[in-house]
C-alpha positions, -999 to 999 in steps of 0.1 A, spaced: -157 686 -138 -156 693 -102 -153 668 -74 -183 664 -52 -180 680 -18 -176 652 8 -169 660 44 -140 645 61 -163 626 84 -182 610 55 -150 601 38 -136 584 69 -169 566 76 -170 552 40 -133 542 42 -139 525 76 -170 507 64 -150 495 34 -122 483 56 -147 465 79 -163 448 49 -128 438 36 -120 424 70 -152 403 71 -144 390 36 -108 383 45 -120 365 77 -144 343 57 -117 334 32 -93 326 60 -119 304 77 -125 286 44 -88 280 39 -84 267 75 -113 243 70 -97 230 37 -64 225 55 -82 206 84 -100 183 58 -67 177 41 -50 169 74 -78 145 84 -76 127 50 -38 123 55 -44 108 90 -69 83 75 -45 73 48 -16 70 73 -38 47 94 -41 23 64 -4 26 54 25 4 64 60 17 71 88 10 46 108 -11 72 77 -33 80 70 -37 43 106 -47 35 108 -72 63 75 -88 53 86 -90 17 119 -106 27 102 -131 49 77 -140 21 105 -143 -4 124 -167 19 92 -189 23 87 -189 -15 123 -201 -20 119 -229 6 86 -240 -11 102 -238 -46 132 -260 -34 108 -285 -18 88 -287 -50 119 -292 -71 131 -320 -48 97 -337 -49 96 -334 -87 131 -348 -90 122 -377 -67 90 -384 -87 109 -382 -119 133 -408 -106 105 -432 -97 88 -426 -130 120 -435 -148 124 -466 -127 88 -476 -133 92 -470 -171 125 -487 -174 118 -518 -153 81 -521 -161 55 -537 -139 72 -571 -138 105 -556 -128 89 -535 -100 72 -567 -87 105 -585 -88 123 -556 -71 96 -555 -43 99 -593 -38 137 -591 -36 135 -562 -11 110 -580 11 129 -613 10 161 -596 20 147 -585 53 
């Protein structure tokens, strides 16, 4: 087997065309990757616009927990007071309550 005779000029031309085609393909791949990165960056920007910082989140949670504690204490006080009045009403009954009200109004 003998190698075909190719002139140096033909050889260089074929190699240069191959390199040019490789460059075009590499450029197209680079453009595609850059476009993907730009889309990823834009998606991150959109997500960041809808996110809240850790410090803001923590301060809001602390404020809400304090409000919940205040409401819970108020409810417990109200339930305790209501329980006391229920006990008085049950213990004294309606005649006892009427007598208590009469006594309180006559004292003033």
